[in-house]
Steps between C-alpha positions, in 0.01 A plus 500: 500500500852518638586281796616706797492262794499140619332378819594164651328295765743353754426146623494257209610759243824667610552292815488125542344544843148356478609185684630706791146623563372141503773396745403787732130410482575134574696604807228726640164351404523169695504702825149612405391147403496603134622234260512581130584295192696590188187615319423747780848650477479513120180702534698748707755584231508878457232548766570738789524319836182627664302441181642147483372427850161658426462268200583204722238620746236505226602146400462387860870418530549718809292586804288816506652614830855502362673840526620554143722802575678307774574204271620729220735676740643170625536367146693806387728489805572135416554590133769753592673240721499255209625765260784599734624140492440452128789525257315674217683488169467744215345371183748609232222531243309742724813710549553513123139614454534776760830616351345512154198701620693742719551847349247413225183486709376569850496175701262435788441210737135463607453222755211359705747398770604680820734796454758364746517170311522660154776740599692221673487286184610794284784567742617137510493478120679837468259629234367820662694717254283383210169630634364851473213401729402218738135471610365237741166413658589726795485805275133462407162437663402207280744234367482325163259404336382854578667757271644712784860380471510568127316832529758621752784370281361689200470818705852485643664402171298777334448282193161435332378139502528493120878531527559212742540123505439292814635151565291280734484131584154469656135559422493744793783713363376494143156615613656791691706614202220464245260706714732795444526444125861382503626255236565189708729206434443180696802292596385138536741402777268455798142477366333278239454665161121485522514746791708748300271557201412856602854603404580651161788256450606183682865390508652187653789676666650843551802523270676790333403359161132490601512851647651645181238319292216633718628857472503467120146359503381778732645783291386346171148459641476873556668589171227304320 
């Protein structure tokens, strides 16, 4: 089956921004007497903000009377402030990958983060020109691990799932992609490998060499 499109997650895959989310949480949560450890934040990799807080509620890490929507709003306001003061630098390898893929395949960004944040990162990195489509959690009812983000991406790209590859760095993202039947590659940059086993392929880092190799594997798989 011929490859027609590539879908990338944002945080942890195309953007080195996962730590910015942690910094924002650490700034906001103490005001609500919520103190988390590194393991708690690791559990939140790839997880949408409200879902992250709901998981903490189940674990007894936060009070039942906490207003989740209010905290999420404050966290995202803080995140934008941090981002505005952050000197984000382009990863040359990522730029080479996007240049290689452009004009060969449709390229989409499918993120579990807030639209304002995602577009601000894309703007600061000056990479908007490479994407045919950008989808965020604000565009769907249910975030990853639900399939909604990928289902909408498939619809708007107008490409069958059999003709796409998705790159994700978390169990949450992989689950979302696989529920739609998309061939999913896990990038082991932010999560331990044991949490990425649902993916079709696991790579240590996102490089042009790895991307070319995956495309060959994908197309050979369907030739066979």
